[in-house]
LODOKOL-499821 format. One record per residue (C-alpha): residue in one letter; x, y, z; residue number from 1. Coordinates in steps of 0.001 Angstrom, whole numbers, plus 500000, padded with zeros to 6 digits. Layout:
<sites>
[site "A",[X,Y,Z],NUM]
...
</sites>
This chain:
<sites>
[site "L",[363950,289212,365776],1]
[site "H",[362795,291315,362852],2]
[site "F",[361315,293831,365277],3]
[site "Y",[364684,294385,366977],4]
[site "A",[366560,294565,363689],5]
[site "S",[364095,297159,362412],6]
[site "W",[364316,299124,365644],7]
[site "A",[368117,299142,365485],8]
[site "G",[367884,300122,361801],9]
[site "V",[366217,303399,362769],10]
[site "V",[369734,304760,363329],11]
[site "E",[369928,305228,359564],12]
[site "G",[367543,308166,359985],13]
[site "T",[370577,310303,360780],14]
[site "N",[372100,309816,357302],15]
[site "P",[370294,312702,355525],16]
[site "C",[371580,315103,358181],17]
[site "I",[375119,313735,357890],18]
[site "S",[374941,314358,354141],19]
[site "G",[373508,317838,354687],20]
[site "V",[376481,318761,356855],21]
[site "F",[379348,317131,354966],22]
[site "V",[378418,317367,351267],23]
[site "P",[378608,321197,351124],24]
[site "K",[381922,321098,353003],25]
[site "R",[383404,318549,350603],26]
[site "L",[382185,320506,347595],27]
[site "K",[383474,323732,349189],28]
[site "V",[380058,325340,348758],29]
[site "E",[378457,327757,351200],30]
[site "S",[375007,326611,352272],31]
[site "P",[372641,328304,354704],32]
[site "W",[371284,324834,355582],33]
[site "V",[374494,323495,357156],34]
[site "T",[373622,324918,360584],35]
[site "T",[370106,323491,360425],36]
[site "Y",[371397,320084,359381],37]
[site "G",[374032,320245,362117],38]
[site "I",[371386,320816,364766],39]
[site "L",[369229,318033,363302],40]
[site "L",[372281,315758,363249],41]
[site "F",[372896,316399,366951],42]
[site "V",[369255,315781,367868],43]
[site "G",[369022,312765,365558],44]
[site "F",[372141,311144,366995],45]
[site "L",[370880,311793,370504],46]
[site "F",[367454,310209,370032],47]
[site "L",[367957,307702,367205],48]
[site "R",[371305,306341,368323],49]
[site "V",[372531,307282,371793],50]
[site "L",[369204,306865,373610],51]
[site "S",[367428,304360,371364],52]
[site "L",[370076,301636,371128],53]
[site "P",[370294,301004,374900],54]
[site "C",[366507,300577,374810],55]
[site "V",[366932,297940,372098],56]
[site "I",[369455,296093,374264],57]
[site "W",[367214,296340,377323],58]
[site "S",[364278,294939,375353],59]
[site "T",[366325,292072,373968],60]
[site "V",[367611,291200,377429],61]
[site "R",[364015,291075,378656],62]
[site "D",[363123,288683,375816],63]
[site "T",[366185,286453,376136],64]
[site "E",[364222,283855,378089],65]
[site "Q",[361718,283486,375246],66]
[site "V",[364409,283245,372583],67]
[site "A",[366401,280720,374628],68]
[site "K",[363568,278226,374081],69]
[site "D",[364523,278053,370380],70]
[site "T",[368127,276847,370297],71]
[site "A",[368470,277670,366594],72]
[site "L",[367956,281374,367320],73]
[site "V",[370156,281774,370389],74]
[site "N",[373451,282411,368548],75]
[site "L",[371787,284755,366064],76]
[site "F",[370125,286616,368917],77]
[site "L",[373378,286974,370890],78]
[site "F",[375248,288121,367775],79]
[site "G",[372529,290728,367217],80]
[site "Q",[372887,291971,370788],81]
[site "A",[376665,292263,370392],82]
[site "T",[376197,294134,367116],83]
[site "V",[373862,296654,368741],84]
[site "V",[376354,297208,371579],85]
[site "V",[379177,297887,369084],86]
[site "L",[376902,300201,367088],87]
[site "W",[375998,302073,370273],88]
[site "L",[379664,302462,371252],89]
[site "M",[380568,303832,367805],90]
[site "S",[377529,306123,367815],91]
[site "S",[378445,307443,371265],92]
[site "F",[381984,308194,370069],93]
[site "W",[380670,310104,367053],94]
[site "F",[378040,311850,369178],95]
[site "L",[380850,313243,371336],96]
[site "K",[382599,314531,368212],97]
[site "I",[379348,316076,366945],98]
[site "A",[378689,317691,370338],99]
[site "Q",[382223,319108,370434],100]
[site "G",[381799,320526,366925],101]
[site "M",[378461,322029,367859],102]
[site "M",[379915,323638,370981],103]
[site "K",[382789,325023,368933],104]
[site "A",[380345,326481,366386],105]
[site "L",[378213,328017,369141],106]
[site "Q",[381269,329645,370753],107]
[site "E",[382324,331345,367530],108]
[site "S",[380956,334829,367191],109]
[site "P",[379227,335960,363972],110]
[site "H",[382110,338423,363476],111]
[site "E",[384612,335538,363362],112]
[site "N",[382475,333712,360779],113]
[site "T",[382548,336698,358403],114]
[site "K",[386349,336882,358654],115]
[site "K",[386680,333255,357567],116]
[site "G",[384404,333649,354539],117]
</sites>
């Protein structure tokens, strides 16, 4: 079970990129790194959350037969599976928001960005 918990915990790898995007905005500071962190956030969410978590679920489903032999672990195992599903649903929702923001940023011309600043 520790393997699956660690695998699901890899989603936290997106946190530095989230901070890199939102901290400068909250502090109202211009940073040349926001675009880079935004791209890394998109890629990180895609691989570490949206694609990885279904693989965790698939692996746990494959191992359910082995875990079912230990009745003390069954409820913990099923709760873990449900948690990963909820985490994947939330991550997919936020990935859509990130993708929409990225598309919006890509559609803005450099001329429009200089007007805003």
